Each structure stands twice: as C-alpha cells, then as structure tokens.
C-alpha positions, -999 to +999 in steps of 0.1 A: -003+000+003+015+033-005+013+060+022+017+101+019+044+120+034+046+157+034+073+174+027+065+211+044+094+225+035+088+222+002+057+231+002+046+270-015+009+267-003-004+270-040-031+244-036-028+226-066-038+196-045-068+202-034-081+213-067-063+181-088-081+160-055-116+178-059-111+174-102-105+138-099-129+130-072-164+152-081-153+164-118-148+199-106-121+223-091-144+228-054-115+232-022-145+221-003-153+186-020-112+184-015-100+153+006-068+173+013-064+210+028-034+227+030-034+245+065-012+275+079+005+267+109+039+296+129+038+308+087+046+279+070+020+264+048+014+223+044-009+194+029-036+177+055-049+147+047-060+109+063-031+088+078-051+062+073-038+054+111-037+020+119-052+018+152-078+049+138-098+068+166-126+076+131-133+038+128-135+034+164-157+058+176-185+052+146-215+043+158-228+023+129-193+006+118-196+026+089-161+035+083-142+002+074-109-012+060-115-017+018-083-037+007-053-009+020-075+017+025-105+032+051-136+043+036-170+057+046-200+029+037-227+060+030-252+039+034-245+029+070-228+067+084-251+087+100-239+121+096-231+125+134-199+137+125-180+119+151-155+111+131-144+143+124-142+150+163-117+127+171-095+127+146-067+140+154-051+156+120-090+162+103-084+139+078-124+130+080-146+159+065-181+170+059-195+172+020-218+202+028-227+197-005-232+155-012-244+154+028-213+129+031-180+121+051-150+123+028-116+117+036-086+105+013-084+071-007-052+071-019-068+080-055-071+034-057-028+035-055-022+066-075-022+093-055-031+126-078-021+147-053+017+141-053+011+138-091+006+169-098+022+187-064+043+213-090+075+211-059+074+173-046+060+182-012+036+152-009+061+119-018+045+087-026+061+061-005+060+023-001+045+003+031+078-005+044+100+027+039+074+043+065+083+055+099+063+035+125+051+058+148+031+070+109+013+037+106-001+043+141-016+078+131+013+099+156+019+131+135+058+127+127+078+155+114+073+156+084+098+134+061+113+121+085+121+091+096+119+076+137 
C-alpha cells in the first residue's frame, strides 16, 4: 500500500493538491470537496490528509461501524453512515471531512493507489512511499515531523 509523506519545507501553499483532488474525485475544481487541505501554521503552509492510521480513532468511534478497511484504505460506507460527524471530532489531524454539498463524509482514499495530489504537486511536497519505508510512528497515526523518519 502506498503512503503519503508531506515535506512541509517544500510546500508553497499553491493549493494545487486540493484542486486536483476535487477534480479527480468530483469532476469539479472545488477545494471544499477535496480530501486534502492546505493549512497554515506558524507562517508555514502544508497539506493535511487522512493518514490511514493503524488504530484509527475515526473507525473506533463510529456508532454505525460505517468506517472500515477496503483493501488497504479506510472508507466510509455512505449507506451505514448517519452523519453524526464523530469521526471528524476524534481525528487528530482533521483527515475526515464533511461534504456540505453531497451531505456525506469524505476522506483520502489514496486515489486507488495513484495519489493525484503527489503526482501534480509542482514542488514534490507530497511523496508516495511504499509501506516498508513508512516510519512506525506514522503507521500508528501519530503525527511525525513531515519527511523525517523515526
């Protein structure tokens, strides 16, 4: 399974990742429909997306068991989801989002193994790495310094 690692020192805050994400998933350029969001912190900008946590709090808190693994990624079953938004509250990085247009929960699905955000980032700030190269703390869902190994 590929993982995404962010190199915040390379991010210029251009929001290309947001645009390409919404375009590839929804067919429109609308950052509100993106599964990745560029945020600012202490003067720096960098993208945030679902980390596909091993012990995902979003999955554990879901009262309907609507969040589950589908192959190598966690997905939300829209038929089971009651839109309580508990998953958005417990995600430590804001990786689960509510789509106010389609009235559903959305999250990064790694674009079926070909993450478009990484592919089109002009600064290579988002890197696709194989499973064996992912730091252990990242697997557990603990925010690590982006781009640094354990």
